[in-house]
C-alpha positions as CSV (number, residue, x, y, z in Angstrom):
1,M,10.7,6.4,14.2
2,I,8.3,5.3,11.4
3,L,7.1,1.7,11.5
4,V,6.2,-0.1,8.2
5,A,4.2,-3.0,9.6
6,C,3.9,-6.4,7.8
7,E,6.3,-5.5,5.0
8,E,8.7,-8.0,3.5
9,S,9.9,-6.1,0.5
10,Q,11.0,-3.0,2.5
11,E,10.0,-0.8,-0.4
12,V,8.1,1.7,1.8
13,T,10.8,1.5,4.5
14,E,13.5,2.3,1.9
15,A,11.5,5.2,0.6
16,F,11.3,6.9,4.0
17,I,15.0,6.1,4.8
18,N,16.1,7.6,1.4
19,L,14.5,10.9,2.5
20,G,16.4,10.9,5.8
21,Y,13.7,9.5,8.1
22,E,14.3,6.8,10.7
23,A,12.2,3.9,9.7
24,M,12.0,0.1,10.2
25,S,9.9,-2.7,8.8
26,C,8.2,-5.5,10.7
27,D,7.3,-9.0,9.5
28,L,6.6,-12.3,11.2
29,N,8.3,-14.6,8.6
30,H,11.0,-12.6,7.0
31,E,14.2,-10.7,7.6
32,G,13.5,-7.9,5.1
33,D,14.5,-7.9,1.4
34,K,16.9,-4.9,1.4
35,G,18.8,-5.4,4.7
36,L,17.3,-2.3,6.3
37,P,16.2,-2.0,9.9
38,H,13.7,-4.7,10.6
39,Y,11.9,-6.4,13.4
40,K,11.3,-10.0,12.8
41,G,8.3,-10.8,14.9
42,D,4.6,-10.2,15.6
43,V,3.6,-6.6,15.1
44,R,1.4,-6.9,18.2
45,D,4.6,-6.9,20.2
46,L,5.0,-3.3,19.2
47,L,1.6,-1.9,19.9
48,N,2.7,-0.2,23.1
49,E,5.8,1.4,21.5
50,Y,5.4,5.0,20.3
51,F,5.9,5.7,16.6
52,D,5.8,9.0,14.8
53,G,3.9,7.2,12.0
54,V,2.8,3.8,10.9
55,V,2.2,2.4,7.4
56,F,0.3,-0.9,7.9
57,H,0.0,-3.7,5.3
58,P,-2.3,-6.3,7.0
59,V,-2.8,-9.6,5.3
60,C,-5.7,-9.3,2.8
61,K,-6.2,-12.9,1.8
62,Y,-9.6,-13.3,3.5
63,L,-10.8,-9.7,3.2
64,T,-10.3,-8.9,-0.5
65,N,-13.2,-8.6,-2.9
66,S,-11.5,-11.0,-5.4
67,G,-11.8,-13.9,-2.9
68,V,-15.4,-13.3,-1.6
69,R,-16.7,-16.4,-3.5
70,W,-14.6,-18.7,-1.3
71,L,-16.7,-17.7,1.7
72,H,-19.5,-19.8,0.4
73,T,-17.5,-22.8,-0.7
74,E,-14.5,-23.2,1.5
75,P,-15.0,-24.7,5.0
76,G,-13.7,-22.4,7.8
77,R,-13.5,-19.4,5.6
78,W,-15.8,-17.3,7.8
79,G,-13.7,-17.9,10.8
80,K,-10.6,-16.9,8.9
81,L,-12.4,-13.7,7.8
82,R,-13.2,-12.8,11.4
83,E,-9.5,-13.3,12.4
84,G,-8.4,-11.3,9.4
85,C,-10.7,-8.4,10.3
86,E,-9.5,-8.5,13.9
87,F,-5.9,-8.3,12.7
88,F,-6.8,-5.5,10.3
89,N,-8.4,-3.5,13.1
90,L,-5.1,-3.4,14.9
91,R,-4.8,-0.1,13.0
92,H,-6.8,1.4,15.8
93,K,-4.4,0.2,18.5
94,F,-1.0,1.5,17.2
95,N,0.5,4.1,19.6
96,S,0.9,6.7,16.9
97,P,-1.0,9.9,15.7
98,C,-0.5,8.9,12.0
99,V,-1.6,5.6,10.6
100,G,-2.0,4.7,7.0
101,T,-3.4,1.2,6.3
102,E,-3.1,-0.2,2.8
103,N,-5.2,-3.1,1.3
104,P,-7.0,-4.1,-1.9
105,I,-10.7,-3.5,-2.3
106,P,-12.4,-5.4,0.5
107,H,-15.7,-7.3,0.1
108,K,-18.9,-6.1,1.8
109,Y,-18.6,-8.6,4.7
110,A,-15.2,-7.3,5.6
111,V,-16.3,-3.6,5.2
112,K,-18.8,-4.2,8.0
113,E,-16.0,-5.0,10.4
114,I,-13.1,-2.8,9.2
115,G,-15.0,0.2,7.8
116,K,-15.0,2.0,4.5
117,Y,-11.7,3.0,3.0
118,D,-10.7,6.7,2.6
119,Q,-9.0,6.5,-0.7
120,I,-8.7,4.2,-3.7
121,F,-6.1,4.6,-6.5
122,Q,-4.1,2.6,-9.1
123,P,-0.3,2.2,-9.6
124,W,-0.7,4.1,-12.9
125,H,-1.5,7.2,-10.8
126,F,2.1,7.0,-9.6
127,G,4.2,6.2,-12.7
128,H,3.6,2.5,-13.1
129,E,1.9,1.0,-16.1
130,K,0.1,-1.5,-13.9
131,M,-3.4,-2.2,-12.7
132,K,-3.9,-3.0,-9.0
133,A,-6.7,-1.2,-7.1
134,T,-5.3,-0.1,-3.8
135,C,-7.2,1.3,-0.8
136,L,-6.1,3.4,2.2
137,W,-7.7,3.8,5.6
138,L,-6.2,7.0,7.1
139,K,-5.7,8.4,10.6
140,G,-4.0,11.7,10.9
141,L,-2.9,11.6,7.3
142,P,-4.3,13.0,4.0
143,P,-5.1,11.0,0.9
144,L,-2.1,10.7,-1.4
145,K,-1.8,13.2,-4.3
146,Y,-1.1,11.6,-7.7
147,T,2.5,12.1,-8.7
148,N,2.8,10.8,-12.3
149,V,-0.4,9.7,-14.1
150,V,0.5,7.3,-17.0
151,G,-3.0,5.9,-17.5
152,P,-5.7,5.0,-18.0
153,P,-4.8,1.5,-19.2
154,P,-5.2,0.6,-22.9
155,K,-8.5,-0.9,-24.0
156,D,-6.9,-3.5,-26.3
157,K,-7.0,-6.8,-24.3
158,K,-3.5,-7.9,-25.2
159,E,-1.9,-4.6,-24.2
160,R,-4.2,-4.3,-21.1
161,N,-3.1,-7.7,-19.9
162,K,0.5,-6.4,-19.7
163,W,-0.7,-4.0,-17.1
164,Q,-2.1,-7.0,-15.1
165,D,0.9,-9.3,-15.3
166,V,1.1,-9.9,-11.6
167,W,-2.6,-10.5,-11.3
168,L,-2.6,-12.9,-14.2
169,A,0.6,-14.8,-13.1
170,S,0.4,-18.5,-12.7
171,P,-0.3,-19.9,-9.2
172,G,2.9,-20.5,-7.2
173,P,4.6,-19.7,-3.9
174,Q,5.9,-16.3,-5.1
175,R,2.6,-15.1,-6.6
176,E,0.9,-13.9,-3.4
177,R,4.1,-12.2,-2.3
178,D,4.6,-10.4,-5.6
179,R,0.9,-9.2,-5.6
180,S,1.3,-7.7,-2.1
181,K,4.4,-5.7,-2.9
182,T,4.0,-1.9,-2.9
183,Y,5.1,-0.2,-6.1
184,S,8.0,2.1,-5.7
185,G,6.1,5.2,-7.0
186,I,3.5,4.7,-4.3
187,A,6.1,4.1,-1.6
188,K,7.9,7.3,-2.7
189,A,4.6,9.3,-2.6
190,M,4.0,8.0,0.9
191,A,7.4,9.1,2.1
192,E,7.3,12.5,0.4
193,Q,3.8,13.4,1.4
194,W,3.4,11.7,4.8
195,G,6.9,12.0,6.2
196,P,6.7,15.8,6.9
197,I,3.3,15.4,8.5
198,M,4.5,12.6,10.7
199,M,7.4,14.7,11.8
200,Q,5.2,17.7,12.5
201,Q,3.0,15.6,14.7
202,K,6.2,14.6,16.6
203,I,7.1,18.3,17.1
204,T,3.6,19.3,18.4
205,A,3.0,16.2,20.5
């Protein structure tokens, strides 16, 4: 069984299932967008369960580089940062030989607590004309190989903004959720490249 932790969209879960793997998502506040196997609850409930592999999407709100300025202006932000880092570091506690943790670029204060990422890439490395720097922290898994490079983005500002439509979207209840969704090309690469490694670990365990 492959666990996709903290995933509402089930994009990664679906990619693994489409290739014949047994997979389920987990999220505290959602049932799962695609109606696939899903555990609605705290991922910490599953830390003692064995999984062949885990893809972990911890909440990035207080860790991301784009929000670092709020640390110095918003009361209580440092405490929320510490809580966010503690949750992120659950990546070390999953009962699995293979764990891939995905997040945006973290700021320097977060890096001190969660460690440096192992890979950084863009959606346009995987077939999407979009800009969204994504980092991976890896245990027992290799960096993803690019599958369909359609960039780099255009230099013209108007055209470039089309590649940043989610980032530039107006504030609203859906914006944060849309920005956190994994692009299908990246999800497919995870399933294609990591699935066989996860299963091999299962055979040799």
